[in-house]
TIVO-336449 format. One line per 2 residues: number of its first residue (from 1); for each residue x, y, z of N, C-alpha, C. Coordinates in pm, 1 decimal, decimal comma. Example, Ala and Ser with C-alpha at 12.3 -4.5 7.8 and 13.67 -1.06 7.14 Angstrom:
1) 1319,0:-569,0:780,0:1230,0:-450,0:780,0:1320,0:-330,0:780,0; 1285,0:-225,0:708,0:1367,0:-106,0:714,0:1290,0:3,0:787,0
// end
This chain:
1) 11080,2:-10989,4:8714,6:11008,8:-10925,9:8613,3:10888,4:-10929,4:8681,5; 10878,3:-10745,6:8733,7:10789,9:-10712,6:8820,2:10644,3:-10680,9:8685,5
3) 10532,6:-10679,4:8828,3:10368,9:-10608,2:8745,6:10359,4:-10510,7:8843,7; 10247,2:-10477,2:8794,8:10177,8:-10348,5:8813,7:10096,3:-10373,6:8932,7
5) 10030,1:-10272,1:9006,5:9953,6:-10346,3:9188,8:9798,9:-10260,0:9085,0; 9688,7:-10272,4:9172,5:9638,8:-10260,6:9140,1:9513,1:-10277,4:9037,7
7) 9360,3:-10257,0:8986,2:9278,0:-10289,2:8937,6:9298,8:-10307,9:8767,7; 9438,4:-10199,1:8731,0:9474,5:-10228,7:8586,8:9678,9:-10247,7:8576,4
9) 9713,0:-10386,0:8517,3:9814,7:-10296,7:8442,2:9844,2:-10178,8:8421,8; 9974,2:-10108,6:8529,9:10017,1:-9966,5:8455,9:10206,2:-9970,5:8400,5
11) 10251,9:-9971,9:8535,0:10350,9:-10019,2:8492,6:10423,8:-10205,5:8523,0; 10495,7:-10217,4:8412,9:10576,0:-10364,3:8393,1:10686,0:-10369,7:8400,9
13) 10780,3:-10467,0:8425,7:10926,7:-10427,2:8444,9:11007,2:-10533,1:8311,9; 11098,4:-10500,6:8226,6:11093,0:-10583,5:8134,0:11173,5:-10575,5:8149,0
15) 11339,7:-10707,7:8193,3:11472,0:-10699,0:8230,5:11532,3:-10724,4:8137,6; 11487,2:-10788,8:8017,1:11608,6:-10855,7:7917,0:11489,3:-10797,7:7761,1
17) 11582,2:-10852,8:7664,2:11494,6:-10854,3:7514,2:11452,7:-11055,5:7501,3; 11354,5:-11106,5:7592,8:11311,7:-11253,9:7545,3:11181,6:-11223,7:7546,2
19) 11165,4:-11328,0:7505,2:10978,7:-11394,6:7469,0:10925,6:-11356,9:7574,3; 11010,6:-11361,9:7729,5:10898,3:-11405,2:7816,7:10860,6:-11178,3:7903,5
21) 10948,4:-11129,1:7778,2:10935,7:-11004,8:7794,3:10794,4:-10959,3:7714,4; 10839,4:-10984,9:7638,1:10666,4:-10977,9:7516,4:10574,2:-11003,6:7603,7
23) 10654,5:-11179,3:7569,6:10441,8:-11208,8:7683,5:10457,6:-11125,3:7830,5; 10495,5:-11099,9:7852,3:10428,8:-10989,8:7974,6:10459,5:-10839,5:7906,0
25) 10468,0:-10789,9:7808,8:10415,9:-10694,3:7750,0:10326,4:-10662,8:7688,0; 10280,2:-10827,9:7660,2:10182,2:-10884,3:7559,1:9950,3:-10905,9:7672,0
27) 9994,1:-10893,9:7794,3:9953,0:-10904,8:7928,5:9866,9:-10725,5:7919,0; 9959,5:-10615,5:7884,5:9930,6:-10505,3:7888,5:9835,9:-10448,1:7740,7
29) 9804,3:-10535,7:7610,6:9682,9:-10535,6:7538,2:9547,7:-10598,0:7587,3; 9612,7:-10724,2:7643,2:9478,7:-10760,8:7676,5:9378,6:-10713,9:7771,8
31) 9452,3:-10623,6:7845,1:9429,6:-10553,1:7967,3:9316,8:-10418,5:7899,6; 9365,9:-10397,3:7768,9:9339,3:-10256,2:7655,9:9150,1:-10243,9:7661,8
33) 9131,5:-10086,8:7720,2:9039,0:-10091,2:7694,3:9003,8:-10011,2:7535,0; 8897,3:-9911,1:7483,2:8883,6:-9924,9:7359,7:8928,5:-9759,7:7314,5
35) 8961,6:-9722,5:7430,4:9050,1:-9549,3:7422,0:9216,2:-9555,3:7427,5; 9222,2:-9734,5:7503,0:9417,6:-9665,0:7542,8:9514,3:-9685,3:7439,9
37) 9576,9:-9658,8:7511,2:9696,1:-9657,2:7409,5:9792,9:-9703,2:7499,8; 9880,6:-9794,6:7451,4:10007,8:-9845,1:7551,5:10081,0:-9767,9:7456,5
39) 10194,7:-9768,2:7515,6:10337,6:-9695,0:7536,1:10460,2:-9783,5:7610,6; 10553,8:-9902,1:7542,5:10604,6:-9924,5:7600,4:10753,0:-9827,9:7648,3
41) 10765,2:-9833,8:7720,9:10918,6:-9692,6:7766,5:11019,4:-9807,6:7804,7; 11112,5:-9779,7:7705,8:11219,2:-9897,6:7726,8:11346,8:-9760,0:7757,0
43) 11471,7:-9863,4:7831,4:11515,5:-9749,3:7859,3:11685,2:-9849,6:7797,1; 11745,0:-9833,2:7706,9:11818,1:-9898,6:7642,3:11918,6:-9847,1:7585,8
45) 11973,6:-9862,5:7536,0:12082,7:-9902,9:7442,8:12172,6:-9800,2:7473,0; 12335,5:-9747,8:7459,1:12504,0:-9735,3:7432,5:12382,8:-9539,5:7488,3
47) 12447,8:-9442,1:7556,7:12468,3:-9361,6:7571,3:12469,2:-9260,1:7480,3; 12548,4:-9293,1:7399,8:12579,5:-9195,6:7273,4:12638,2:-9242,7:7123,5
49) 12612,7:-9189,5:7032,8:12607,1:-9254,4:6891,5:12473,0:-9282,4:6848,6; 12487,0:-9314,2:6718,9:12383,4:-9341,1:6654,6:12315,8:-9454,1:6625,6
51) 12467,9:-9573,4:6610,0:12384,0:-9704,4:6568,4:12250,0:-9782,6:6650,0; 12235,2:-9791,1:6571,2:12098,0:-9869,1:6652,6:12143,0:-10074,2:6611,5
53) 12182,5:-10095,0:6772,9:12209,9:-10256,1:6751,3:12059,6:-10308,8:6699,1; 12092,7:-10440,8:6655,1:11969,4:-10503,5:6546,0:11862,1:-10603,9:6674,5
55) 11972,3:-10624,3:6766,2:11847,8:-10677,0:6870,7:11702,5:-10575,8:6986,8; 11709,8:-10417,9:6919,7:11664,0:-10367,1:6968,6:11567,3:-10330,0:6892,5
57) 11600,7:-10352,7:6743,7:11489,6:-10348,0:6637,6:11378,4:-10428,5:6637,1; 11447,4:-10602,0:6591,7:11384,6:-10657,5:6623,7:11287,6:-10688,7:6737,1
59) 11317,5:-10676,8:6836,2:11260,7:-10592,3:6976,5:11153,6:-10554,2:7051,0; 11133,2:-10390,9:6963,8:11036,4:-10372,1:6879,5:10989,8:-10375,3:6798,4
61) 10984,4:-10449,1:6721,0:10901,8:-10502,0:6618,3:10806,7:-10653,3:6658,2; 10900,1:-10695,0:6708,3:10835,2:-10803,0:6844,9:10703,3:-10697,4:6884,6
63) 10711,6:-10591,0:6970,7:10647,3:-10553,8:7077,5:10508,0:-10581,7:7000,8; 10574,7:-10455,0:6893,7:10414,4:-10455,2:6788,0:10358,2:-10550,2:6741,5
65) 10428,0:-10621,4:6708,4:10329,4:-10768,4:6656,7:10296,7:-10837,5:6721,6; 10341,9:-10908,0:6823,4:10303,0:-10962,5:6896,8:10267,8:-10957,7:7064,6
67) 10263,0:-10804,2:7124,2:10174,0:-10762,3:7197,6:10106,7:-10671,9:7211,5; 10069,4:-10599,4:7046,5:9963,0:-10498,0:7039,3:10075,8:-10420,8:7086,2
69) 10162,4:-10401,8:7131,5:10238,6:-10230,0:7140,2:10152,6:-10060,9:7051,9; 10133,3:-9981,9:7124,2:10104,1:-9851,7:7000,5:10179,1:-9775,4:6971,5
71) 10336,2:-9709,5:7119,7:10391,2:-9670,2:7039,0:10530,7:-9738,7:7119,5; 10632,1:-9752,8:7027,1:10809,1:-9781,9:7167,0:10849,8:-9659,3:7104,5
73) 10892,2:-9679,9:7285,4:10948,9:-9529,4:7352,6:11091,6:-9512,3:7398,1; 11174,4:-9520,1:7332,6:11325,8:-9544,3:7333,1:11348,1:-9417,8:7429,7
75) 11499,6:-9444,3:7521,9:11529,5:-9341,4:7571,7:11640,4:-9388,6:7687,2; 11750,6:-9305,0:7700,5:11918,4:-9351,1:7735,4:11988,2:-9293,2:7643,3
77) 11943,7:-9250,6:7538,4:12111,3:-9206,7:7399,2:12127,2:-9065,1:7481,8; 12103,7:-9014,9:7543,5:12082,6:-8832,5:7606,8:12079,5:-8792,5:7474,1
79) 12054,6:-8819,9:7350,3:12040,3:-8724,8:7179,1:11947,0:-8822,5:7157,6; 11895,1:-8684,6:7048,9:11776,7:-8825,7:7001,5:11846,2:-8914,2:6850,6
81) 11730,2:-9016,8:6859,8:11772,7:-9118,6:6742,6:11696,7:-9128,9:6670,3; 11703,0:-9220,6:6540,2:11631,4:-9264,7:6423,6:11464,8:-9301,0:6509,7
83) 11378,1:-9284,9:6425,0:11210,4:-9329,6:6438,4:11223,0:-9432,2:6332,9; 11139,4:-9477,0:6385,2:11110,9:-9570,5:6226,6:10931,3:-9627,2:6265,5
85) 10921,6:-9624,7:6184,0:10754,6:-9656,6:6164,4:10718,5:-9808,6:6102,6; 10673,5:-9894,6:6180,1:10648,3:-10018,0:6168,6:10513,1:-10082,7:6187,8
87) 10473,3:-10145,1:6105,8:10293,3:-10148,3:6071,3:10208,8:-10026,7:6162,7; 10247,8:-9949,9:6041,2:10174,0:-9782,5:6148,8:10233,0:-9770,2:6264,2
89) 10311,5:-9827,3:6334,5:10332,3:-9779,8:6478,1:10492,2:-9749,8:6534,8; 10514,6:-9616,8:6595,7:10594,8:-9516,9:6615,5:10657,9:-9651,0:6691,1
91) 10795,6:-9643,8:6649,0:10948,9:-9693,8:6740,7:11003,0:-9521,7:6730,5; 11025,7:-9504,5:6859,4:11147,2:-9437,9:6898,9:11286,6:-9429,5:6953,7
93) 11385,6:-9492,0:6932,4:11442,6:-9515,7:6924,7:11532,1:-9454,4:7054,7; 11574,9:-9379,2:7061,8:11623,8:-9263,2:7125,9:11583,0:-9123,8:7161,6
95) 11533,5:-9103,5:7263,7:11436,2:-8967,2:7232,1:11530,2:-8893,7:7354,9; 11618,8:-8917,5:7388,3:11736,3:-8783,9:7416,7:11710,4:-8800,8:7596,4
97) 11727,2:-8735,5:7632,8:11731,7:-8660,3:7776,3:11630,0:-8524,5:7755,5; 11552,5:-8496,9:7849,8:11488,3:-8386,9:7821,3:11510,1:-8326,6:7884,8
99) 11558,6:-8337,1:8042,1:11658,5:-8230,9:8077,2:11714,5:-8303,0:8188,5; 11829,5:-8299,9:8197,1:11958,9:-8369,8:8277,4:12049,3:-8239,3:8292,0
101) 12123,7:-8314,6:8435,8:12224,2:-8238,5:8456,0:12381,9:-8218,5:8407,5; 12362,0:-8323,4:8276,6:12497,1:-8309,1:8203,4:12603,9:-8184,1:8095,7
103) 12547,4:-8101,6:8146,4:12601,0:-7944,4:8151,2:12744,7:-7951,6:8092,6; 12804,7:-8007,2:8190,3:12931,8:-7959,7:8265,3:13043,7:-8108,2:8248,3
105) 12970,5:-8198,0:8150,1:13034,7:-8346,9:8060,4:13093,7:-8314,7:7934,7; 13224,3:-8331,7:7933,6:13247,4:-8287,8:7766,6:13296,0:-8401,8:7690,9
107) 13342,6:-8359,0:7570,0:13313,0:-8441,6:7504,4:13227,8:-8522,3:7387,2; 13180,8:-8496,9:7416,3:13012,0:-8523,6:7336,0:12970,6:-8459,0:7269,1
109) 13015,5:-8316,8:7308,1:12927,3:-8185,4:7213,8:12924,9:-8225,9:7029,2; 12958,2:-8339,8:6985,7:12851,8:-8319,9:6834,8:12775,5:-8373,2:6831,5
111) 12727,3:-8434,8:6910,6:12569,4:-8467,2:6887,5:12483,0:-8403,5:6935,0; 12547,9:-8294,4:6997,9:12406,7:-8202,0:7080,5:12376,7:-8223,7:7183,4
113) 12334,1:-8252,0:7282,8:12304,2:-8251,2:7415,8:12241,9:-8186,8:7512,3; 12265,5:-8046,8:7382,1:12191,8:-7916,0:7468,9:12054,7:-7932,4:7389,7
115) 12035,5:-8002,3:7237,4:11966,6:-7997,1:7257,6:11843,4:-8134,8:7214,6; 11708,4:-8103,0:7264,8:11624,9:-8191,5:7271,8:11454,1:-8175,7:7203,3
117) 11426,8:-8309,7:7201,4:11275,2:-8256,8:7134,5:11123,9:-8353,4:7177,6; 11072,1:-8233,7:7181,7:10930,3:-8272,1:7327,9:10850,2:-8378,4:7246,9
119) 10758,9:-8449,1:7188,5:10727,1:-8566,8:7080,6:10589,7:-8569,4:7137,3; 10530,4:-8495,6:7014,1:10345,9:-8522,2:7035,1:10344,6:-8607,2:6898,9
121) 10276,0:-8725,9:6937,8:10234,1:-8829,7:6867,8:10065,0:-8782,4:6868,1; 10014,1:-8777,9:6718,6:9869,0:-8749,5:6715,8:9842,4:-8947,3:6660,9
123) 9733,0:-8963,2:6734,1:9698,2:-9113,1:6644,0:9523,1:-9117,4:6617,1; 9499,6:-9190,8:6571,5:9422,8:-9196,0:6494,4:9319,5:-9285,2:6579,8
125) 9186,8:-9239,5:6579,9:9055,4:-9290,1:6711,4:9009,7:-9429,3:6683,9; 8967,6:-9460,9:6557,7:9001,9:-9584,4:6547,5:9035,6:-9740,3:6528,3
127) 9200,6:-9682,5:6506,5:9315,2:-9785,9:6502,6:9424,2:-9758,4:6541,3; 9454,7:-9623,5:6602,8:9585,1:-9633,7:6693,1:9706,1:-9603,0:6613,4
129) 9679,1:-9577,9:6464,0:9770,5:-9560,4:6373,3:9822,1:-9405,7:6378,3; 9917,5:-9359,2:6350,1:9995,3:-9261,0:6370,1:9911,1:-9150,6:6269,1
131) 9842,7:-9031,1:6305,8:9831,5:-8984,5:6222,1:9902,3:-8874,3:6182,8; 10058,4:-8842,6:6308,0:10140,9:-8711,3:6291,9:10223,4:-8755,4:6370,0
133) 10351,6:-8702,5:6367,3:10445,3:-8711,9:6449,5:10549,1:-8591,4:6494,7; 10490,5:-8437,3:6561,4:10558,5:-8373,0:6543,0:10635,8:-8366,9:6707,9
135) 10728,5:-8287,6:6694,7:10886,9:-8264,3:6702,9:10883,1:-8111,6:6758,7; 10911,2:-8011,8:6912,3:10918,7:-7954,9:6883,9:11089,2:-7958,3:6954,8
137) 11148,0:-7834,6:6891,4:11329,7:-7861,7:6960,3:11318,4:-7721,2:7088,3; 11416,8:-7747,2:7175,3:11413,4:-7694,4:7279,4:11576,8:-7682,1:7306,5
139) 11622,3:-7616,9:7340,0:11726,3:-7666,5:7405,3:11732,2:-7637,6:7598,7; 11923,3:-7705,3:7596,7:11841,7:-7705,5:7787,9:11965,1:-7582,9:7817,8
141) 11938,8:-7503,9:7931,5:12091,6:-7440,2:7932,5:12064,7:-7387,8:8063,2; 12127,0:-7490,4:8147,9:12098,0:-7422,8:8323,4:11972,2:-7450,8:8448,1
143) 11973,1:-7547,0:8360,8:11893,8:-7682,5:8383,0:11745,3:-7632,6:8365,4; 11700,6:-7565,0:8272,1:11585,8:-7456,0:8257,7:11568,4:-7506,0:7984,4
145) 11464,4:-7559,7:8006,8:11431,4:-7541,1:7902,0:11393,6:-7374,6:7825,0; 11487,9:-7402,6:7707,2:11431,2:-7303,4:7570,9:11413,6:-7323,6:7464,2
147) 11313,1:-7273,8:7362,8:11303,9:-7235,6:7238,8:11390,3:-7277,2:7180,4; 11447,6:-7411,4:7062,2:11578,0:-7393,5:6995,1:11590,3:-7262,4:6890,5
149) 11603,4:-7220,7:6866,1:11670,5:-7092,8:6774,2:11662,9:-7195,4:6661,9; 11588,1:-7078,6:6540,8:11632,0:-7132,0:6340,9:11754,8:-7206,4:6349,2
151) 11860,4:-7193,9:6410,0:11999,5:-7262,2:6364,2:12013,7:-7416,1:6397,6; 11927,4:-7397,6:6524,9:11934,4:-7557,1:6628,0:11891,0:-7609,4:6582,4
153) 11730,4:-7565,6:6511,9:11607,8:-7661,0:6491,8:11717,9:-7683,0:6353,8; 11720,8:-7635,1:6284,9:11783,0:-7687,0:6142,4:11859,9:-7839,3:6118,2
155) 11962,7:-7762,9:6292,3:12055,2:-7865,7:6299,9:11939,9:-7963,7:6348,0; 11911,0:-7988,5:6458,6:11838,9:-8102,1:6512,7:11748,7:-8174,6:6297,7
157) 11679,9:-8091,6:6291,1:11637,3:-8167,4:6141,4:11693,7:-8216,6:6056,6; 11826,4:-8171,6:6004,9:11928,2:-8231,4:5905,9:12008,8:-8390,2:5992,4
159) 11974,4:-8360,9:6112,6:12041,0:-8469,8:6154,3:11941,7:-8591,7:6220,2; 11874,7:-8541,3:6268,0:11695,9:-8659,4:6244,6:11630,6:-8683,9:6078,2
161) 11650,4:-8673,9:6021,8:11578,5:-8619,9:5874,9:11756,2:-8723,4:5822,8; 11838,4:-8743,2:5812,0:11948,9:-8847,9:5780,4:11962,4:-8955,9:5898,1
163) 11908,6:-9027,1:6023,9:11890,5:-9076,7:6064,7:11793,7:-9184,5:6000,5; 11683,0:-9110,9:6048,5:11520,9:-9139,1:5969,3:11537,1:-9195,4:5823,1
165) 11634,4:-9160,5:5740,9:11595,6:-9220,5:5632,8:11624,7:-9332,3:5563,6; 11731,6:-9389,7:5685,7:11706,7:-9574,9:5690,1:11596,3:-9607,5:5737,5
167) 11562,5:-9538,2:5757,0:11416,3:-9650,4:5773,1:11272,6:-9566,0:5645,9; 11344,0:-9481,2:5555,7:11183,2:-9450,0:5487,7:11149,5:-9352,2:5544,9
169) 11217,1:-9212,5:5633,1:11148,2:-9105,1:5643,0:11226,1:-9036,4:5656,6; 11143,9:-8978,4:5633,4:11212,1:-8782,5:5620,2:11125,1:-8662,3:5688,9
171) 11224,4:-8563,7:5786,7:11221,3:-8513,2:5847,4:11213,4:-8372,2:5819,3; 11086,3:-8284,5:5820,9:11143,3:-8165,3:5803,1:11109,5:-8026,3:5908,4
173) 11134,7:-7957,7:5845,0:11095,4:-7881,2:5942,1:10897,0:-7785,7:5948,5; 10861,9:-7737,4:6022,9:10710,5:-7693,3:5995,5:10673,5:-7513,9:5945,2
175) 10559,4:-7461,0:5890,7:10612,5:-7365,0:5918,5:10619,9:-7346,9:6062,2; 10531,4:-7412,3:6169,7:10564,9:-7352,7:6290,6:10666,8:-7384,6:6383,8
177) 10802,4:-7420,3:6299,3:10902,5:-7456,6:6395,5:10943,2:-7589,4:6452,2; 10829,4:-7679,8:6378,9:10835,0:-7772,4:6457,9:10914,4:-7887,3:6365,0
179) 11000,5:-8010,6:6394,0:10991,4:-8115,4:6277,5:10887,1:-8187,8:6283,4; 10838,9:-8266,4:6135,4:10744,9:-8331,1:6133,2:10819,0:-8448,9:6098,3
181) 10747,0:-8571,4:6105,3:10813,6:-8721,7:6072,7:10737,6:-8690,8:5931,3; 10777,2:-8691,6:5803,3:10679,2:-8724,1:5729,6:10607,0:-8840,5:5626,1
183) 10521,6:-8905,9:5588,1:10497,2:-8940,4:5541,7:10511,3:-9071,4:5460,9; 10545,5:-9172,4:5399,5:10586,0:-9194,3:5292,3:10521,6:-9183,6:5147,9
// end
């Protein structure tokens, strides 16, 4: 386990899903200032597929319950995965890649790894609870990001809606062309 340097914690490394890792994350919450938002970024899980191992959910919820984390930001999946809101805190299980060099890799076209999301979380100033979560759909092509077409946006919306429903949330396309995680 590593710790940040300087006068305040910034980056810590969690090597496993243990109680010790949760305690390390809790150290960040103890250093919280009034306007701080604590994001735990986790490179975890398999690269392809929508299965969410139960230990990931347990760990993410413990980060919120026991360590005071505001946003759990999971990545590694190469495509967007489900979003859970636990005790008013978002758990982004798989944010996919924002820019990558996987365009020539074959065999995973069904996941549409060329379609990615920019996540925009709005939190309340009083208690850091989510006010809204918008996702801007973009397409990767030739190492560039471009706005997704309406067809691509609708594909992402259907897929994210399917995945988020397991946590009681719906995803819809807003009038601005963004995906929005609906409040229950």
